[in-house]
C-alpha positions in Angstrom: 59.9 -40.7 -30.4 57.8 -37.5 -30.3 59.6 -34.2 -31.0 60.4 -32.2 -27.9 58.8 -28.8 -27.6 60.8 -25.7 -26.9 60.2 -23.7 -23.7 58.3 -21.0 -25.5 56.1 -23.6 -27.4 55.3 -25.3 -24.1 54.4 -21.9 -22.5 52.0 -21.1 -25.4 50.4 -24.6 -25.2 50.0 -24.2 -21.4 48.4 -20.8 -21.8 45.9 -22.3 -24.2 45.0 -25.0 -21.7 44.6 -22.6 -18.8 47.8 -23.5 -17.1 50.0 -20.9 -15.4 53.4 -22.2 -14.3 54.7 -20.9 -11.0 58.0 -22.8 -10.5 60.0 -25.3 -12.4 62.8 -27.6 -11.3 65.0 -27.2 -14.4 67.9 -29.0 -12.8 65.8 -32.2 -12.5 65.8 -32.8 -16.2 69.5 -32.4 -16.3 70.3 -34.7 -13.3 67.6 -37.3 -14.0 66.2 -39.3 -16.9 62.4 -38.7 -16.6 60.6 -42.0 -17.4 57.0 -41.0 -16.6 55.2 -37.9 -15.3 52.2 -37.6 -13.0 50.0 -34.6 -12.2 48.8 -34.4 -8.6 47.2 -31.9 -6.3 48.9 -30.5 -3.3 47.4 -29.9 0.2 48.2 -26.3 1.2 47.3 -24.3 4.4 46.4 -20.7 4.9 48.3 -18.2 2.9 50.5 -20.8 1.1 48.3 -20.4 -2.0 48.9 -16.7 -2.1 52.7 -17.3 -1.8 52.4 -19.7 -4.7 50.5 -17.3 -6.8 53.2 -14.7 -6.1 55.8 -17.2 -7.3 57.6 -17.4 -4.0 58.4 -21.1 -4.2 61.6 -23.1 -4.8 61.8 -26.7 -5.9 65.6 -26.9 -5.6 66.5 -29.9 -3.5 62.9 -31.0 -3.3 61.8 -34.6 -3.8 58.7 -36.7 -3.3 58.4 -39.8 -1.2 55.7 -42.3 -0.3 55.2 -43.0 3.4 52.4 -45.3 4.8 50.5 -45.2 1.6 50.6 -41.4 1.2 52.6 -39.2 -1.1 54.6 -36.3 0.3 56.5 -33.4 -1.2 59.6 -32.8 0.9 62.1 -30.0 0.7 60.0 -27.6 -1.3 60.4 -24.0 0.1 57.3 -21.9 0.0 58.2 -18.4 1.4 55.8 -17.1 4.0 53.2 -14.7 2.7 54.3 -11.2 3.6 50.8 -9.9 4.5 49.6 -13.0 6.4 49.0 -12.5 10.1 48.4 -15.0 13.0 46.9 -18.2 11.7 48.0 -17.5 8.2 51.7 -18.2 9.1 53.2 -21.5 8.2 56.6 -23.3 8.2 58.2 -22.7 4.8 59.9 -26.1 4.5 57.3 -28.4 5.9 56.4 -31.6 4.1 53.2 -31.2 2.0 50.8 -34.0 1.1 50.4 -34.8 -2.6 46.9 -35.8 -3.7 47.0 -38.8 -5.9 44.6 -41.7 -6.5 45.3 -44.9 -4.5 46.2 -46.9 -7.6 48.7 -44.2 -8.7 50.3 -44.2 -5.2 50.5 -48.0 -5.2 52.0 -48.1 -8.7 54.6 -45.4 -7.8 55.5 -47.2 -4.5 56.1 -50.4 -6.3 58.3 -48.9 -9.0 60.3 -46.8 -6.6 61.1 -49.7 -4.3 61.8 -52.4 -6.9 63.6 -50.4 -9.7 65.6 -48.0 -7.6 63.9 -45.0 -9.1 63.0 -41.7 -7.4 60.2 -39.2 -7.5 61.2 -35.7 -8.5 59.0 -32.6 -8.6 59.3 -31.0 -12.0 57.0 -28.0 -11.7 54.2 -26.3 -9.7 51.4 -24.7 -11.6 47.8 -23.5 -11.4 45.3 -25.3 -13.6 41.8 -24.0 -13.5 42.6 -22.2 -10.3 43.9 -25.2 -8.4 47.5 -25.7 -7.4 49.1 -28.8 -9.1 52.5 -30.4 -8.9 54.0 -32.4 -11.8 56.2 -35.2 -10.4 58.4 -37.4 -12.5 59.4 -41.0 -12.0 63.1 -40.7 -12.6 66.4 -42.6 -12.8 69.5 -40.7 -11.9 72.0 -40.0 -14.6 75.7 -40.6 -14.4 78.2 -37.9 -15.4 78.8 -39.5 -18.8 75.1 -39.7 -19.5 74.8 -36.0 -18.7 77.6 -35.2 -21.2 75.9 -37.4 -23.8 72.6 -35.6 -23.3 74.3 -32.2 -23.6 76.1 -33.2 -26.8 72.9 -34.6 -28.4 71.0 -31.4 -27.5 73.8 -29.2 -29.0 73.9 -31.3 -32.2 70.1 -31.0 -32.6 70.3 -27.3 -32.1 73.1 -27.0 -34.6 71.2 -29.0 -37.1 68.1 -26.9 -36.7 70.2 -23.8 -37.1 71.7 -25.1 -40.3 68.4 -26.1 -41.8 67.0 -22.7 -40.9 69.9 -20.9 -42.7 69.6 -23.2 -45.7 65.8 -22.5 -46.0 66.4 -18.7 -45.7 68.6 -18.7 -48.9 
């Protein structure tokens, strides 16, 4: 199993690849076990891109679903851009289309319907100037699973701290 990167290490790696994270759904990794991740584009209108660049987006309570062979991001709140006038206005909580290949949509639809999994947005970021959404194919965690994950993370952190102190001597 590959070693997980810390948040600062992920940020440095993202900066090297030209990725600028706008929003993260940190609660998703606590509530769900992420089995697989997918990168997809997002169809935006008007000044929504400017709102994203300003970081005025929330993925709390957001999820993705597949309807009629199309993937949709539902429940993501993109605040209206303050300086947009007229046609640049949009509904903040409207469903937004996710741009995936047909094969990926079919694969996700099959797994979600058969294995009782869900699609959770993990983050929104800009990659080479284009807005992207990272969605995860996830299985919900039970309360005892969450406790186990927290205990394992704390144990790993304590071990790393002990090793660091030992090497400093």
